[in-house]
N, C-alpha and C positions, 0 to 999 in steps of 0.2 A: 872635569873640573879639578883644579889643583888646590882649591881652598882647604885650609885646615881649621876653619871656624865651623864647628859642628852645627851651631844654631843657624848660620847662614846656609850651610849645605842642605840641612833638612828642610829649612823654610823654603828654599828655592826649588828643591826637588818635589815638594808636596804640591798638590793642586787645590784650587779654590772650589767653591760650591759648583756643582754640575761639571766638574772636571775642567774648569777654566784655569787660566794662568793665575798663579798665586800673587796676591798683593802684599808686599812687605813694607813695613814702615821704614822710611829712609832714616839713617842715623845722623841726624843733624840737630843742632841746637843744644840746649843745656839739659841738666838732669831734672827729672820730675821727682821732687822730694817725697811725695806721697807714696809713689810706687817704686821709687829708685830705678826708674827706667829712663832711657834716652828719649827725649821729646822728638817728635817728628814734625818737620816743616813741610812734609809732602809724602805721598805714597810712591812706592817703587814697584813696578810690575816685573816679576821674575819670569822671563820668557825663555823657555827651553824648547828646542826643536831637535828632532833626530838629524844626524849628519847624513850626507849623501854618498853613494858609491860603495865600492867594495871595502874600503877602509872602515866604513861605518858598521859593517857586520863582522869585522875581523876579531875585535876584542871588545869587552864590556867597557873597560876604562883603562886603556894602556898608560902606564906611567903615573897613575894617580895614587893618592895616599891610600886608597882602598884596595889596590890591586894585590897586595900581599896578604890581605885578610880574607879574601874570598875563599869559598870552600875548595879545597884541593890545592890552594896556593897559586892558582893561575886563573886567568880570566879569558883565555882564548875561546873564541866561538867558531868562526868560519875561516880563520887565518890558514889553518892547515888544510882544510878542505879545498879552498880555492887554489892553494899551491899544488895540492895533489892532482887536481883536475888539470892544471896547466902542465905539470910535469908528465903525467901519464896519459892524458887524453887530448892534449893539444889545445885546450881552451885558452882564450886570452880576453882582454878587456872588451873586445868587440862581440864576444859570444857569452860572456858572463855578466849577469845583471843582478845587482844587489837591490833588495827591497826593504830597507830599514824602516822601522815604524816606531812611534812613541809607545813603548811597552807599558806606560802608566795608564793608557787610555783604553776604554772599551771600543770595539771596532766602529760603532755608530758615531762616536765622537771623533775617532780618527778621520772619518769621512767628512763630518760636519766641519771640523776645524781645519784639517790639512788637505782634504780631498784625497786621502790616501787610497781608497778603494778605486776611485775613478782613475787616478794616476797609475795605479797598478795595472789596471786593464789596458790603458793606452800604451804603457811602457812595454807590456808583454806583446801587444800587437805590433809595436814598432820594432821590437827585437826580432820577432818572427819574420817580419817583412825584410829586415836588413840582412837576414841570414837565409835568404832564398826561399822563404815560405815554409821552411821545415819547422814543425812544432817543437817546443822546447821541453826541458825537464824542470819541474818545480821541486825544489828541495826545501823542506821546512824542518825546524828543530823546536822541540818543546812546545811552548805556547804559540809559536808560529804556526803550528798545525791547526790550533783552534781558530786563529785569525784567518787561515786559508779556508777553513770550513765556512766561516762567516762570509768571506769574499765570494765563494761559490754561490751561496744563497742570495747574497746581494746582487750578484751578476744576473742570476735567474730573474729576479724581480725587475732589474733594469731592462732586461730584454723584453719582458712583458710590457713595461711602461712604454718603451720605445715603439713596440708593435701597436699598442693601443693608440699612441699619438699618430702613427701612420694611418691607421684605420679611421680615426676621427677626422684627420685631414682629408682623406679620401671621401669620407661621408659629407663633410662640409662642401668640398668641391662639387660633389654630385648633387647635393641639395641646391647649390647655387646654379649649376648647369640646368637642372630640372626646372628651377624657378624661371630662369631666363628663357628656356624653351617654351614653357607654358605661357609666359608673357608674350613671346613672339607669336605663338600659335593663336592666342586670342586676338592679337593685333592683326595678324594675317587674315583671320576669319572675318574680322570687322572690315578690313580693306576689301576682301573678296565680295562681301555682300554689297559693297558700293560699286566696285569696278568689274565684277565678274571674275571668272576663272582665268588665271595666268599660267601659262605653261612653265613648269619647273618650280612653281611657288610651293612653299612648305604647306602641307596639308592637302586634303582633297575636298571636292564639293560633291554634293548629292546630285542625282540626275536632274533635280530642279534648279541646280546652281546655287543652293544654299549650303554653307559649310555646316558640318555636324557640330553639336554642342560639345565643348571640351568635357572629358570624363574626369570626375573627381575620384581619385584612387582611394581605396579603403586603406586603413593602417596596415593590414596584412599584405595587401598588394604592394605597398610602398616598401615594406621590409623585404619581400621577395625580390622586388626589382633591384634593391640595393645589394642584396645577397648575391644575385646573379652577376653583379659587376665586381665582386671581390676576387682577389687573386685565386686562381684555380689551385687545387691541391691542399687547401686548408683542412677540409674534412678528411682527405686522405692522410694528411699528417696527424690529425687527431686520432684516426683509427690505428695508425701504425705506432704512435707514441704511447697511447693509453691502453690499447687492447692487444698489442703484439709486442713481445719482449724484444728489446734491442738496447744494448748498453751504450751504443754509440749512435751518432746521428744517422738517420735513414737517408742514404745517398740516393736511393732509387725512389722517386716519387711515382706512386701508382698512376697509371693513365686511366682515370675513371671518368667516363662521360656522364655519370649520374651524380656528380658532386653538387650540381644545382638542386636536384631533387632531394638530396640528403640534407642540404641546408634548409630547404623548404620543410622537410620533415622535422628538423630541429625546431624551427620556428612554429610549427603547427601546435606545439604544446601550449603556446600562449594565444592561440587563435580565438578561443572563446572567452578570454579574460576581459572583463569590463575595464576599459580605459579610454580616456579622451586624449591621451598624449602618446602618439606612436613613437615620437622621438625618444621618450624615456625607455620604451620597450627596446628600441633599436640600440640604445646605449648599453643596456644590460647585456644584450646579445654580443655586442662588440667587445665588452669586457671579457666574456667567456672565450670568444674567438682569439683575443689577444693572449690569453693564457696558453691556448693550444699552440698558436704559431710562435709565441715568444719562447716557450719551452723548447720547441724545435730549433729555433735560432741559438738558444743557449747550448744545446747539445752540439750543434754545428760549430759553435765558437770553441768549445772544449776540444772537439776533434781536431780543429785546425791549429790550435795554439798550445795545448798542453798534451804532449805525447806520453810522458811518464811523470808520476808523482812519487817522490821519495820522502817518506815520513820518518824522521829520526826522533826517538824518545818522545813519542806522541802521547799526550794525556787524552786518549780518545773518549773516556768518560770521566774526565776531570781528576782531581786529587783532593786529599783532605787537608794537607798542609796550608793551602791558601785560606781555609776557614780559620785555622789557628791564627794566622797572620792578622786576620780581621778581628777575631774575638779577643785575643790577648796579646798579639804582637809576635813577630818572628823576624829576627835580624838577618837571617839568611847568610850568616857568616860575616856580615859587615860590622865594623867597629862602632856600634851604637846600641843604646839600651833598647829593650823590647818595647818600652812605652813609646819611645821616639819612632821605632819601626812601625808600631801600630798606627800612629798618627799619619804616617805616609800611606799605609795600606788602606786606611779608612777613606783617604782622598782619592786613591787610585781606582778607576773603573775596571782595570784589567783583572783584578782579583775575581770578578764575576765571570770572566771568560772560561775559567777552569774549575768551577764548582762541581762537586760530585754529581753524576747522573746515574740514576738507578738502572741496573741491568734489566730490570723488569720492563723498562720502557722500550726494549729491543724486541719484545715479543707481542704477538697479536692479542694474547690473553692477558695483557697488562691490566692490573686492577684500576678501579676508578681513581682519577686524579693523575694518571699517567697516560700520555697520549699514545704511547706505543709507536713502533717504527712505521714509516709511511709504506703502505702495502700497495702502492700504485702499480709497481712492476714486479716485486719480488714475493715469492712464497714466504710464509711465516717460518721462522726458525724452528718452531715446534713441529711443523709439518714434516720435517726431515727425519725426525726420530723414529717413527714406525718402520720406515724402509730400512734404516740402519739396523735396527733390532731384528727385523725379519731376516735380513741377510746373514746376521750372526747366528740366528737360530737354524737356518738352513745349513750353514757351514758346520755347526755342531752336530747336526743330524747326519751329515755325510761322513763325519769322522767320529764315530761312537767312542765314548769314553774320554773325549778331549773337551777342554773348555776354551772357547774362543771369545775373547773380550774385544769387541770392535773399537773400544775407546782406549785401549792400552797405550797406543802411541799418540793419542790426542787428549792428554789430560786437561788442557785448557778448555777445549770444546766440551768435554764431559762436565766440567765444572759449570759451564754456562747452560748447556742444553739439558742435562740430566739433573744435576744438583741444584741448578738455579741459584748459584752463589751470588750474593749481593754484598754491598759494603757492610751491612750489619748482620751477616749470616753467623759469624763466629763470635761477635762481640758488638756492643753498641758503637756505632761509628763515632758519635760524640754524646757524652753524658754530662748533664749538669746536676750535681749532687748538692743538696742544701741541708745543713745541720743547724738545728735550733736548740741551744743549750740553756738550761737554767743557770743562775749564778753559781749554784753549788756544783753543778756538773762542770762548768767552766773552770772552777778552782781545782777540782780533782784532775781535770784534764791537763792543766798547766803544771801540776806536780807529778803527774805520771811519767815514768821513764819510758813507757811504751807509747810511741807517737800514734799508734793505731787506736788508742782509747777513744771511744765514740760516745756521743750523747744519745739519749733515747729517741728524740724526735728527729728523724731523718727521712728525707724523701729524695727522689731522683727522677729526672725527665730524660728519656732517651731520644736521640735524633737520628734519623736515617737519611739516605740520599734523597728521599722524597721531600725533606724539609729544607734542602739547600736551594734548588733552582727557583722556588717560589718565595724565598726570603723568610720563610716561617721561622727558621732557626734564629735569625737576627731579631725578629719580633719577640720571640719567647725569651731570649737572653736579655733583651731590653726590659722585660717585665721582671725577670729574676734579679738582675743587677741594675740598680737604679743609678745610672751614670749622668753626670752633668752634660747638658746639651744633647742628650739622647743620640749618641753617635751611631749606634747600631740601627736605630730606626731610620736615620738618614741613609745608612748603607743599604737598607732594604729598599728605600725609595729609589736609590740610584740603580739598583739591580732591575727593579720593575720598569723603570723608565727606559733603560737601554734594551731590554730583552722582551718583556711582556708587552710593552707599549711602544717599542722602537719601530724604526722604519722597515726592518726585516722581520719576517716571522720568527717567533721564539724557537731557538734551536736548543734550549736547555731542557726542554721537556721530552726529548726523544734522543735515542742513541744515533750515532752517525753510521749510516750504511756506506759501503764502499762507493767512492765517487765515480762518476761516469768518465773515467780516464782510462785509456787503453792499457797502460801498464802501471801497476802500483807495487812499490817495495816498501815494507815497513821494517825498521830495525831498531832494536833497543837492548839495553843491558839488563841483566837479572841477577838475583842473589846478592844484592847489596842491601844492608839493613835500611829499612824505609819506614817512616811513620805512617800509620794507617788508622789511628784513632786516638781520642783524648777524653779524659775525665776532668771536668772543671769542678771545683769545690768551693763552697761558700759556707762560712760558719757565722751564726748570729747568736747573740746572747739576749734572751728574753728580758725585756724591761730595761735594757741598757740605753743610756742616753748618749747619743753620738755627737761628735763635734759639729757635724753637718748632716744633711739629709741624704747624702750620697754614699753609695757602697764602694766606689772605686772600680778599678778595672778587673774583669774576670781573670782568674788565674788558673793555669793548668796544674793539676795535682798529679795526674797519671798520664803517661804517654804509652801507647801501644805500638809496638814495632813488629814488622814481619821480617824474618831473617832467612838465611839460606835454607832451601828445601821446604820453605813454607812454615817454618817454626814461628809461633806467635809468642812474643814476650811482653810482659807488662812491666813498666818501669815507673816507680813512684819517685817523683822529684821533689824533695823537700828544700832544695837549694833556692835561694832568692834570686829573682831575675836581676840582671845588671841594671844599675840605676844611672850610670854615666858612661861616657866614652872610655874613661880610664878603667872603670869597673868591667866593661865589656872586654877590653883588651886583656886585662888580668885574668878573667875567667877563661878566655880563649886559650891562653897558654897554660892553663891548669892550676893557677895559684888560688888557693882558698876554696876550691870547688869540692863540695861534699860528694861522697860516693852514693849513688842512687841504689835503692833496693830493687831487685829484679826477680821476676818469677815467670815461669812458662805457663801459658794458657793452653789448655787442652781444646784445640779447635775441632769441632765436629766435622767440618769439611775443609781441611787445609788445601791450599792452592798448589803446593809442591814447589813453588818458587817465591822469592820476594822481588820487590821492584828494583829500581836503579839508584836508590838513595834519595830520590826526589818524587818520582811518580810510582805509586803502588802497582804491583803486578796485575791486579784486577783491571786497571785502566789500560796499561800497556797491552795486555794480552787480548783485549777486545778485538784486536786486529785479526785474531784467528777466525772470528765470525765472517770476516771478509773473504776468507778462503772458500767459503760456502757459496759465494755469490753466483758462480756459474750454475750450480745445481739449483739454487733458489730461483734463478731466472728461468731455467728450463722447467721447473716444477711449479711455475706460476699457477695459482689456483684458478685463474680464468682460462688457462690453456690446458694444463695438465690435470689429469684426474688424481684423486687421492687414494686410488686403489693400491693395495699392498704390493702389487707387482710393478708399480712405477710406470704404468702405461698411460698414454693420453686418453682422453675421452673418445677420440675417434679410432682408438685401437692401435695406433702406431707407437712404437717404442722409442722413447727419447734416448735412453742410455742403458747399457747393461751394468753400469756401476752405480752404487749408491754414493752419497755425498762424500764420505770419508775416503772411499776408494779413488776419488778424483784428485786426492792430495798426495803429492810425492814428498817424501821426507829424506833428508840427507844430513850428515853431521860432519864436523871437522874437529878432531881431537885437539886438545890444548897443545900448542907448540908445533903442530903439524901444518902441512901445506895443502894436502889433498882432501877433497870431499869424498865421503864414503856413503853409499846408499844405506838408508835405514836410520832409525833414531839413535842407535848405539847405546852404550852403557852410560849411566849418569856421570856427568863430569864433576871433577872436584870443584868445590865452590869457594875455596879460599881466595881472597883478593890478593893479587901479587904485592910483594913488598916494594913500596915506593922508594925505599932508600937503598935498594940493591945497586951495586956498582954496574952490574950487567944491564945493558940497555933493554935486553929482552924481558927483564923483570920490571920494567917501568910502566906506571899507569898514567903518567902525564905531569906529575908535580915537578919533575926535573926537566921535562921536555915539553913545554907548552905548545910547540908547533908540530905535534904529532907523536904518537907513541908507537913503539915497536913491539909491545907486548902482544903475544899471539894467543888470544883467549880461545877456549873451546866454544864452538858455535853449533847450533842446530837450525836447519832451514826447512821451511814448509813452502811448497809451491803448488799452485793450481792453475788450470787453464780453462778457458771457455771460448765459445764461438757464437756470434750472433746468428740467430736463425734467419734474420731478414737480410743482412748484408754479407754474411759469411766472414766478417772481420773477427780476428782472434784477439783475445785479451788475456792478460796474466796477472796473478797476484802472488806475492812472496812475503813471507814473514821470517825474519832472522833474529834469533835470540843469542846474545853473547854473554857467556857466563862470567860473572864477577866484574862487569864493566859499569862504571858509574855514569850518571846522567849526561854529563857534558862530553864524555869520551867518544860518543858515537859520531861526533863531528871531526875527530882528530886521531882516531886509532887506525893505523895502517890497514890492518886486516879486515876491520869492519867495513871501511870504505871500499877495499878491494872486493869483498863479498857482495856488497850492494851494487857496485858498478860493473862487476862481471855479469850480473844478471841484466843490467842495462845494456851492456855491449852485445850480449847475445841477442837481446830483443832488437837492437839496432841492426845487427847483421841480418836478422830475419825480415825486418820491415823496410830497411833502407840499405840493401847490399851495395849499392853504388857509392855509399858514403864511407864504407869500412875499408 
């Protein structure tokens, strides 16, 4: 949009109730003298939709009035990536597919309004078909990764629904056929009694020439009869999918002649249940069967259509900044006041896509209120620790006098598995502080030179990641800050509708395990100052008569940052938020801005890195747990024993290596070209000078279509192999030092590092294409 009317721009960009198109009053007619507003002779619906094609994913707003004010001075998204793929790997418009979406919406509304998820599925299928049936590479950036996760869960549910419909149709056909056969049998029996036996006639007669009385089948017999007519292999699929680990689709279906008896055994559980409606029993069983076969079709679809998943700057367990955007406003570098930005965020459902998720939800011993990770196929993360510690103990015993730390080169995994670091480990993720002053205390405070002067009556409420996915933080803030029209309560209802009561199972109450895709590459920047926590402050005067009953918008008093090497800094911001477009631009260029007070917080369990300026390191680095996927799969508690020697219950050894030994580490020093085995020495964490004349020192502000800065990088790689099919799969995590959030889509070296892994896998899997 090229409009310079901020009211029109904000009004049109915002959404109505339930994320519908906004209704704006048309500016027609005369002035309303009472309110000094333009009268409306009719409403105008502001309908915005995402553009199509590769151009739609190239830049946020090319040539618009906002382009110069975005963070970093550029708004390029995939422009350089698509050009790089074309120049270096030979991609063109026939093999590159853009999947733009309305980033304001929650995924369920994307599907409801635009059919986005359905069209994504069919567009991927069409793209694979038009390229010779070769599965493709899915690349997602930032929130696109959260949308992709939702898409996978939606697709799984769709496969189950489609399978259930097929089974129900088969059931109805069989019922109809059985009814017709029964009717014919009765008719034939009646005719036989009158005309005698006819050769070839359906049914037989007794030796006396009288046809037998038709048998009335019991409910159990009817269930068994239908089950015997179902597609063979369903129970085999069930056994292989749920009781035998396989990360990819099971291509080999067992040839089991006992599948009918297995189904009968499944149904035998309801044999003695009192019921007069066998159809209801059968429907319930068909639902269970549809889950089994549907999940198998889902895995097959992933195997056939998505060969590699590349996740760039992925907020795997959310971010804190979106909560600030909802609670008090965050203009994200755009030239608008925080109040106006908040109005937008309150209407957007997308904010809920990336709320913080507790790391505790990734463990089987998650406390009450957290679902914990789905343990259908994988061993628990905590199950891997004893074996790692035992291996370290043995190594120390073999080398007396030496200290062996198995976690030395895996600090992120140590933070998660040993330290159990969460969003609120070192400080409250979000705190709401309330001060109630007497009139005398307020007067003293106003006269005091020290702005830290406090009233006696103070209280604070701390919020953790457990309070975000369920909307409790919005509900509690709504009670603390009495706002007109209760916007935070409406936001909570929006969250619950889309996720807790939405069409797809809630994905906000558990962490994301590695998806069932053959190759996964995750890449992100680190050691850029990133917001990780906030303190909100409210001051009241006891007995004070207010102009109205409302408290106004919650305001951030303190921002907590993580900086290079994991340093935690608290910044008290006494500066007033911008109240207008002009004020926002003025503050952006530094006019009239007060200097904030800063102090270092002594973190008990520092993470060692900061995030990428947008996503905290805690969320980005959750990708390290995906490196353990192969070991977790092979140590599945239903298959492998928990014995300290890592053997299976049948005594056969799965691997001579513990989880960390299966991970290969390499690094590439800053400014160099070659990768070196090992973690290497810590890299310098200074962000390159964006104003340097040398292109090698540029981070993107002067070159929006790709940077040539060569950051230091460290790469973690692991491999696994399915025991059922023998298919191999890989996982890689690449951390780039000093690289900002958007740079992962346009930095030469990051793209080269990511796609060199992809090319290697391509050579191994499809040598005829290389």
